[in-house]
Each structure stands twice: as structure tokens, then as C-alpha cells.
HTML snippet that shows the backbone in 3Dmol.js (N, CA, C, O; Angstrom):
<script src="https://3Dmol.org/build/3Dmol-min.js"></script>
<div id="view" style="width:600px;height:400px;position:relative"></div>
<script>
const pdb = `
ATOM      1  N   MET A   1     117.284 116.266  65.797  1.00  0.00           N
ATOM      2  CA  MET A   1     117.359 116.616  67.199  1.00  0.00           C
ATOM      3  C   MET A   1     118.829 116.608  67.609  1.00  0.00           C
ATOM      4  O   MET A   1     119.561 115.665  67.308  1.00  0.00           O
ATOM      5  N   SER A   2     119.240 117.636  68.278  1.00  0.00           N
ATOM      6  CA  SER A   2     120.634 117.712  68.707  1.00  0.00           C
ATOM      7  C   SER A   2     120.871 116.733  69.866  1.00  0.00           C
ATOM      8  O   SER A   2     119.932 116.299  70.534  1.00  0.00           O
ATOM      9  N   MET A   3     122.117 116.408  70.081  1.00  0.00           N
ATOM     10  CA  MET A   3     122.485 115.503  71.177  1.00  0.00           C
ATOM     11  C   MET A   3     122.069 116.128  72.514  1.00  0.00           C
ATOM     12  O   MET A   3     121.578 115.428  73.400  1.00  0.00           O
ATOM     13  N   LYS A   4     122.263 117.434  72.660  1.00  0.00           N
ATOM     14  CA  LYS A   4     121.891 118.121  73.889  1.00  0.00           C
ATOM     15  C   LYS A   4     120.388 117.999  74.141  1.00  0.00           C
ATOM     16  O   LYS A   4     119.971 117.707  75.262  1.00  0.00           O
ATOM     17  N   ASP A   5     119.571 118.221  73.103  1.00  0.00           N
ATOM     18  CA  ASP A   5     118.121 118.105  73.238  1.00  0.00           C
ATOM     19  C   ASP A   5     117.705 116.669  73.537  1.00  0.00           C
ATOM     20  O   ASP A   5     116.813 116.432  74.352  1.00  0.00           O
ATOM     21  N   TYR A   6     118.350 115.719  72.881  1.00  0.00           N
ATOM     22  CA  TYR A   6     118.045 114.314  73.105  1.00  0.00           C
ATOM     23  C   TYR A   6     118.337 113.921  74.558  1.00  0.00           C
ATOM     24  O   TYR A   6     117.510 113.285  75.212  1.00  0.00           O
ATOM     25  N   LEU A   7     119.499 114.296  75.049  1.00  0.00           N
ATOM     26  CA  LEU A   7     119.865 113.947  76.420  1.00  0.00           C
ATOM     27  C   LEU A   7     118.946 114.633  77.433  1.00  0.00           C
ATOM     28  O   LEU A   7     118.616 114.046  78.463  1.00  0.00           O
ATOM     29  N   ALA A   8     118.534 115.862  77.152  1.00  0.00           N
ATOM     30  CA  ALA A   8     117.588 116.553  78.035  1.00  0.00           C
ATOM     31  C   ALA A   8     116.258 115.820  78.058  1.00  0.00           C
ATOM     32  O   ALA A   8     115.637 115.690  79.113  1.00  0.00           O
ATOM     33  N   LYS A   9     115.811 115.335  76.887  1.00  0.00           N
ATOM     34  CA  LYS A   9     114.555 114.591  76.808  1.00  0.00           C
ATOM     35  C   LYS A   9     114.649 113.280  77.584  1.00  0.00           C
ATOM     36  O   LYS A   9     113.731 112.931  78.327  1.00  0.00           O
ATOM     37  N   VAL A  10     115.743 112.558  77.415  1.00  0.00           N
ATOM     38  CA  VAL A  10     115.936 111.292  78.119  1.00  0.00           C
ATOM     39  C   VAL A  10     115.978 111.530  79.629  1.00  0.00           C
ATOM     40  O   VAL A  10     115.385 110.770  80.394  1.00  0.00           O
ATOM     41  N   ALA A  11     116.676 112.580  80.058  1.00  0.00           N
ATOM     42  CA  ALA A  11     116.757 112.892  81.486  1.00  0.00           C
ATOM     43  C   ALA A  11     115.380 113.232  82.051  1.00  0.00           C
ATOM     44  O   ALA A  11     115.041 112.799  83.152  1.00  0.00           O
ATOM     45  N   ALA A  12     114.584 114.000  81.311  1.00  0.00           N
ATOM     46  CA  ALA A  12     113.240 114.357  81.769  1.00  0.00           C
ATOM     47  C   ALA A  12     112.357 113.122  81.865  1.00  0.00           C
ATOM     48  O   ALA A  12     111.582 112.987  82.811  1.00  0.00           O
ATOM     49  N   GLU A  13     112.467 112.218  80.893  1.00  0.00           N
ATOM     50  CA  GLU A  13     111.677 110.984  80.928  1.00  0.00           C
ATOM     51  C   GLU A  13     112.071 110.115  82.125  1.00  0.00           C
ATOM     52  O   GLU A  13     111.210 109.533  82.783  1.00  0.00           O
ATOM     53  N   LYS A  14     113.363 110.030  82.401  1.00  0.00           N
ATOM     54  CA  LYS A  14     113.839 109.234  83.541  1.00  0.00           C
ATOM     55  C   LYS A  14     113.351 109.841  84.857  1.00  0.00           C
ATOM     56  O   LYS A  14     112.940 109.115  85.762  1.00  0.00           O
ATOM     57  N   GLU A  15     113.395 111.160  84.963  1.00  0.00           N
ATOM     58  CA  GLU A  15     112.901 111.821  86.166  1.00  0.00           C
ATOM     59  C   GLU A  15     111.411 111.545  86.358  1.00  0.00           C
ATOM     60  O   GLU A  15     110.958 111.311  87.479  1.00  0.00           O
ATOM     61  N   HIS A  16     110.652 111.573  85.261  1.00  0.00           N
ATOM     62  CA  HIS A  16     109.222 111.285  85.322  1.00  0.00           C
ATOM     63  C   HIS A  16     108.988 109.849  85.789  1.00  0.00           C
ATOM     64  O   HIS A  16     108.115 109.604  86.621  1.00  0.00           O
ATOM     65  N   GLU A  17     109.755 108.907  85.264  1.00  0.00           N
ATOM     66  CA  GLU A  17     109.635 107.511  85.680  1.00  0.00           C
ATOM     67  C   GLU A  17     109.921 107.366  87.173  1.00  0.00           C
ATOM     68  O   GLU A  17     109.221 106.637  87.876  1.00  0.00           O
ATOM     69  N   ASN A  18     110.951 108.062  87.652  1.00  0.00           N
ATOM     70  CA  ASN A  18     111.298 107.987  89.075  1.00  0.00           C
ATOM     71  C   ASN A  18     110.175 108.548  89.944  1.00  0.00           C
ATOM     72  O   ASN A  18     109.860 107.984  90.991  1.00  0.00           O
ATOM     73  N   LEU A  19     109.573 109.649  89.517  1.00  0.00           N
ATOM     74  CA  LEU A  19     108.457 110.230  90.261  1.00  0.00           C
ATOM     75  C   LEU A  19     107.265 109.275  90.288  1.00  0.00           C
ATOM     76  O   LEU A  19     106.610 109.127  91.320  1.00  0.00           O
ATOM     77  N   LEU A  20     106.985 108.630  89.159  1.00  0.00           N
ATOM     78  CA  LEU A  20     105.891 107.656  89.125  1.00  0.00           C
ATOM     79  C   LEU A  20     106.176 106.469  90.034  1.00  0.00           C
ATOM     80  O   LEU A  20     105.274 105.978  90.712  1.00  0.00           O
ATOM     81  N   ASP A  21     107.415 106.007  90.054  1.00  0.00           N
ATOM     82  CA  ASP A  21     107.782 104.898  90.939  1.00  0.00           C
ATOM     83  C   ASP A  21     107.575 105.278  92.407  1.00  0.00           C
ATOM     84  O   ASP A  21     107.070 104.481  93.198  1.00  0.00           O
ATOM     85  N   THR A  22     107.969 106.499  92.758  1.00  0.00           N
ATOM     86  CA  THR A  22     107.799 106.987  94.127  1.00  0.00           C
ATOM     87  C   THR A  22     106.320 107.076  94.493  1.00  0.00           C
ATOM     88  O   THR A  22     105.912 106.658  95.576  1.00  0.00           O
ATOM     89  N   ALA A  23     105.529 107.621  93.586  1.00  0.00           N
ATOM     90  CA  ALA A  23     104.090 107.756  93.835  1.00  0.00           C
ATOM     91  C   ALA A  23     103.426 106.386  93.944  1.00  0.00           C
ATOM     92  O   ALA A  23     102.565 106.180  94.800  1.00  0.00           O
ATOM     93  N   THR A  24     103.817 105.457  93.091  1.00  0.00           N
ATOM     94  CA  THR A  24     103.257 104.107  93.133  1.00  0.00           C
ATOM     95  C   THR A  24     103.572 103.433  94.463  1.00  0.00           C
ATOM     96  O   THR A  24     102.704 102.796  95.061  1.00  0.00           O
ATOM     97  N   ALA A  25     104.804 103.571  94.923  1.00  0.00           N
ATOM     98  CA  ALA A  25     105.190 102.962  96.202  1.00  0.00           C
ATOM     99  C   ALA A  25     104.383 103.572  97.351  1.00  0.00           C
ATOM    100  O   ALA A  25     103.936 102.852  98.244  1.00  0.00           O
ATOM    101  N   ALA A  26     104.197 104.881  97.334  1.00  0.00           N
ATOM    102  CA  ALA A  26     103.420 105.538  98.390  1.00  0.00           C
ATOM    103  C   ALA A  26     101.964 105.078  98.351  1.00  0.00           C
ATOM    104  O   ALA A  26     101.358 104.850  99.398  1.00  0.00           O
ATOM    105  N   PHE A  27     101.407 104.944  97.162  1.00  0.00           N
ATOM    106  CA  PHE A  27     100.030 104.486  97.027  1.00  0.00           C
ATOM    107  C   PHE A  27      99.883 103.065  97.550  1.00  0.00           C
ATOM    108  O   PHE A  27      98.925 102.759  98.259  1.00  0.00           O
ATOM    109  N   ARG A  28     100.815 102.206  97.207  1.00  0.00           N
ATOM    110  CA  ARG A  28     100.749 100.815  97.680  1.00  0.00           C
ATOM    111  C   ARG A  28     100.845 100.743  99.205  1.00  0.00           C
ATOM    112  O   ARG A  28     100.162  99.939  99.839  1.00  0.00           O
ATOM    113  N   ARG A  29     101.697 101.588  99.787  1.00  0.00           N
ATOM    114  CA  ARG A  29     101.790 101.616 101.257  1.00  0.00           C
ATOM    115  C   ARG A  29     100.465 102.085 101.857  1.00  0.00           C
ATOM    116  O   ARG A  29      99.986 101.518 102.839  1.00  0.00           O
ATOM    117  N   ALA A  30      99.882 103.112 101.265  1.00  0.00           N
ATOM    118  CA  ALA A  30      98.635 103.671 101.804  1.00  0.00           C
ATOM    119  C   ALA A  30      97.499 102.659 101.751  1.00  0.00           C
ATOM    120  O   ALA A  30      96.778 102.489 102.734  1.00  0.00           O
ATOM    121  N   ILE A  31      97.331 101.986 100.621  1.00  0.00           N
ATOM    122  CA  ILE A  31      96.213 101.044 100.524  1.00  0.00           C
ATOM    123  C   ILE A  31      96.483  99.760 101.289  1.00  0.00           C
ATOM    124  O   ILE A  31      95.577  98.956 101.505  1.00  0.00           O
ATOM    125  N   GLY A  32      97.720  99.572 101.696  1.00  0.00           N
ATOM    126  CA  GLY A  32      98.057  98.400 102.502  1.00  0.00           C
ATOM    127  C   GLY A  32      97.720  98.577 103.969  1.00  0.00           C
ATOM    128  O   GLY A  32      97.716  97.609 104.729  1.00  0.00           O
ATOM    129  N   GLU A  33      97.436  99.808 104.373  1.00  0.00           N
ATOM    130  CA  GLU A  33      97.075 100.069 105.766  1.00  0.00           C
ATOM    131  C   GLU A  33      95.694  99.472 106.057  1.00  0.00           C
ATOM    132  O   GLU A  33      94.776  99.619 105.250  1.00  0.00           O
ATOM    133  N   PRO A  34      95.543  98.807 107.193  1.00  0.00           N
ATOM    134  CA  PRO A  34      94.243  98.214 107.536  1.00  0.00           C
ATOM    135  C   PRO A  34      93.127  99.268 107.557  1.00  0.00           C
ATOM    136  O   PRO A  34      93.274 100.337 108.150  1.00  0.00           O
ATOM    137  N   GLY A  35      92.037  98.947 106.912  1.00  0.00           N
ATOM    138  CA  GLY A  35      90.852  99.792 106.941  1.00  0.00           C
ATOM    139  C   GLY A  35      90.810 100.914 105.920  1.00  0.00           C
ATOM    140  O   GLY A  35      89.768 101.552 105.768  1.00  0.00           O
ATOM    141  N   ILE A  36      91.898 101.180 105.215  1.00  0.00           N
ATOM    142  CA  ILE A  36      91.925 102.311 104.276  1.00  0.00           C
ATOM    143  C   ILE A  36      90.906 102.111 103.154  1.00  0.00           C
ATOM    144  O   ILE A  36      90.131 103.020 102.855  1.00  0.00           O
ATOM    145  N   LEU A  37      90.899 100.941 102.537  1.00  0.00           N
ATOM    146  CA  LEU A  37      89.964 100.722 101.430  1.00  0.00           C
ATOM    147  C   LEU A  37      88.511 100.732 101.909  1.00  0.00           C
ATOM    148  O   LEU A  37      87.629 101.246 101.220  1.00  0.00           O
ATOM    149  N   ASP A  38      88.270 100.170 103.076  1.00  0.00           N
ATOM    150  CA  ASP A  38      86.910 100.210 103.636  1.00  0.00           C
ATOM    151  C   ASP A  38      86.482 101.649 103.909  1.00  0.00           C
ATOM    152  O   ASP A  38      85.334 102.018 103.662  1.00  0.00           O
ATOM    153  N   ARG A  39      87.404 102.455 104.416  1.00  0.00           N
ATOM    154  CA  ARG A  39      87.090 103.858 104.713  1.00  0.00           C
ATOM    155  C   ARG A  39      86.822 104.626 103.415  1.00  0.00           C
ATOM    156  O   ARG A  39      85.915 105.457 103.360  1.00  0.00           O
ATOM    157  N   PHE A  40      87.609 104.349 102.377  1.00  0.00           N
ATOM    158  CA  PHE A  40      87.387 104.985 101.080  1.00  0.00           C
ATOM    159  C   PHE A  40      85.986 104.663 100.572  1.00  0.00           C
ATOM    160  O   PHE A  40      85.253 105.551 100.136  1.00  0.00           O
ATOM    161  N   ASP A  41      85.624 103.389 100.635  1.00  0.00           N
ATOM    162  CA  ASP A  41      84.295 102.978 100.185  1.00  0.00           C
ATOM    163  C   ASP A  41      83.198 103.671 100.994  1.00  0.00           C
ATOM    164  O   ASP A  41      82.186 104.097 100.439  1.00  0.00           O
ATOM    165  N   ALA A  42      83.402 103.780 102.300  1.00  0.00           N
ATOM    166  CA  ALA A  42      82.399 104.423 103.156  1.00  0.00           C
ATOM    167  C   ALA A  42      82.276 105.916 102.833  1.00  0.00           C
ATOM    168  O   ALA A  42      81.171 106.456 102.799  1.00  0.00           O
ATOM    169  N   ASP A  43      83.399 106.571 102.601  1.00  0.00           N
ATOM    170  CA  ASP A  43      83.384 108.017 102.340  1.00  0.00           C
ATOM    171  C   ASP A  43      82.953 108.374 100.922  1.00  0.00           C
ATOM    172  O   ASP A  43      82.302 109.396 100.708  1.00  0.00           O
ATOM    173  N   PHE A  44      83.312 107.540  99.963  1.00  0.00           N
ATOM    174  CA  PHE A  44      83.095 107.901  98.562  1.00  0.00           C
ATOM    175  C   PHE A  44      82.207 106.926  97.798  1.00  0.00           C
ATOM    176  O   PHE A  44      82.017 107.087  96.592  1.00  0.00           O
ATOM    177  N   GLY A  45      81.669 105.937  98.463  1.00  0.00           N
ATOM    178  CA  GLY A  45      80.764 105.014  97.796  1.00  0.00           C
ATOM    179  C   GLY A  45      81.448 103.959  96.953  1.00  0.00           C
ATOM    180  O   GLY A  45      80.792 103.319  96.131  1.00  0.00           O
ATOM    181  N   GLY A  46      82.713 103.760  97.123  1.00  0.00           N
ATOM    182  CA  GLY A  46      83.433 102.742  96.368  1.00  0.00           C
ATOM    183  C   GLY A  46      83.754 103.183  94.955  1.00  0.00           C
ATOM    184  O   GLY A  46      83.428 104.295  94.538  1.00  0.00           O
ATOM    185  N   LEU A  47      84.389 102.299  94.240  1.00  0.00           N
ATOM    186  CA  LEU A  47      84.737 102.584  92.855  1.00  0.00           C
ATOM    187  C   LEU A  47      83.516 102.400  91.967  1.00  0.00           C
ATOM    188  O   LEU A  47      82.648 101.581  92.268  1.00  0.00           O
ATOM    189  N   PRO A  48      83.441 103.155  90.874  1.00  0.00           N
ATOM    190  CA  PRO A  48      82.310 102.975  89.964  1.00  0.00           C
ATOM    191  C   PRO A  48      82.400 101.616  89.276  1.00  0.00           C
ATOM    192  O   PRO A  48      83.494 101.079  89.104  1.00  0.00           O
ATOM    193  N   PRO A  49      81.260 101.061  88.882  1.00  0.00           N
ATOM    194  CA  PRO A  49      81.304  99.784  88.166  1.00  0.00           C
ATOM    195  C   PRO A  49      81.996  99.969  86.820  1.00  0.00           C
ATOM    196  O   PRO A  49      81.914 101.031  86.203  1.00  0.00           O
ATOM    197  N   VAL A  50      82.668  98.934  86.386  1.00  0.00           N
ATOM    198  CA  VAL A  50      83.345  98.967  85.094  1.00  0.00           C
ATOM    199  C   VAL A  50      82.306  98.732  84.003  1.00  0.00           C
ATOM    200  O   VAL A  50      81.537  97.773  84.063  1.00  0.00           O
ATOM    201  N   ALA A  51      82.289  99.611  83.010  1.00  0.00           N
ATOM    202  CA  ALA A  51      81.368  99.440  81.884  1.00  0.00           C
ATOM    203  C   ALA A  51      81.811  98.227  81.061  1.00  0.00           C
ATOM    204  O   ALA A  51      82.998  97.910  80.989  1.00  0.00           O
ATOM    205  N   ALA A  52      80.845  97.563  80.451  1.00  0.00           N
ATOM    206  CA  ALA A  52      81.140  96.349  79.691  1.00  0.00           C
ATOM    207  C   ALA A  52      82.173  96.601  78.601  1.00  0.00           C
ATOM    208  O   ALA A  52      82.990  95.728  78.311  1.00  0.00           O
ATOM    209  N   HIS A  53      82.146  97.778  77.999  1.00  0.00           N
ATOM    210  CA  HIS A  53      83.097  98.063  76.915  1.00  0.00           C
ATOM    211  C   HIS A  53      84.496  98.373  77.429  1.00  0.00           C
ATOM    212  O   HIS A  53      85.425  98.482  76.629  1.00  0.00           O
ATOM    213  N   GLU A  54      84.678  98.518  78.745  1.00  0.00           N
ATOM    214  CA  GLU A  54      85.979  98.803  79.316  1.00  0.00           C
ATOM    215  C   GLU A  54      86.690  97.567  79.854  1.00  0.00           C
ATOM    216  O   GLU A  54      87.847  97.648  80.265  1.00  0.00           O
ATOM    217  N   ILE A  55      86.012  96.433  79.857  1.00  0.00           N
ATOM    218  CA  ILE A  55      86.592  95.208  80.372  1.00  0.00           C
ATOM    219  C   ILE A  55      87.559  94.654  79.325  1.00  0.00           C
ATOM    220  O   ILE A  55      87.147  94.358  78.203  1.00  0.00           O
ATOM    221  N   PRO A  56      88.841  94.511  79.678  1.00  0.00           N
ATOM    222  CA  PRO A  56      89.791  93.968  78.705  1.00  0.00           C
ATOM    223  C   PRO A  56      89.447  92.530  78.363  1.00  0.00           C
ATOM    224  O   PRO A  56      89.114  91.732  79.239  1.00  0.00           O
ATOM    225  N   ARG A  57      89.530  92.213  77.096  1.00  0.00           N
ATOM    226  CA  ARG A  57      89.264  90.858  76.636  1.00  0.00           C
ATOM    227  C   ARG A  57      90.377  90.420  75.709  1.00  0.00           C
ATOM    228  O   ARG A  57      91.051  91.243  75.088  1.00  0.00           O
ATOM    229  N   ALA A  58      90.557  89.131  75.624  1.00  0.00           N
ATOM    230  CA  ALA A  58      91.532  88.603  74.682  1.00  0.00           C
ATOM    231  C   ALA A  58      91.025  88.841  73.260  1.00  0.00           C
ATOM    232  O   ALA A  58      89.822  88.840  73.000  1.00  0.00           O
ATOM    233  N   ALA A  59      91.952  89.038  72.374  1.00  0.00           N
ATOM    234  CA  ALA A  59      91.589  89.320  70.980  1.00  0.00           C
ATOM    235  C   ALA A  59      90.960  88.126  70.310  1.00  0.00           C
ATOM    236  O   ALA A  59      90.597  88.196  69.136  1.00  0.00           O
TER     237      ALA A  59
END
`;
const viewer = $3Dmol.createViewer("view");
viewer.addModel(pdb, "pdb");
viewer.setStyle({}, {cartoon: {color: "spectrum"}});
viewer.zoomTo();
viewer.render();
</script>
């Protein structure tokens, strides 16, 4: 991989990380608003139950 390609890849990964950080912050602000989670549950029936095989367990 050339240095130019490597630096382009690193820059793209950093930009992606920054976008995820921005989205995460916006999501945290949204769910922090009073009543948002209750309204979500009322409109969409809440989150689906976690299947037993999806529950993380210690090794």
C-alpha cells in the first residue's frame, strides 16, 4: 500500500469515527429528553426481548 493510499485510509477512518461520535452525542441528548423513551415504547411497542443466545456471558 502506498503512503498516499495509507494516509487516505487513515483520514477516512478518522472522519468515520468523528461522524459516529457526533451521532452518539445526538442520540444521547435525544434519549435524555423527558418522555422520549416512554413515547418510543408507546409508538413502537418498546424494544424486542433479547433472545437467550444473545445475552453476553462470561467465558
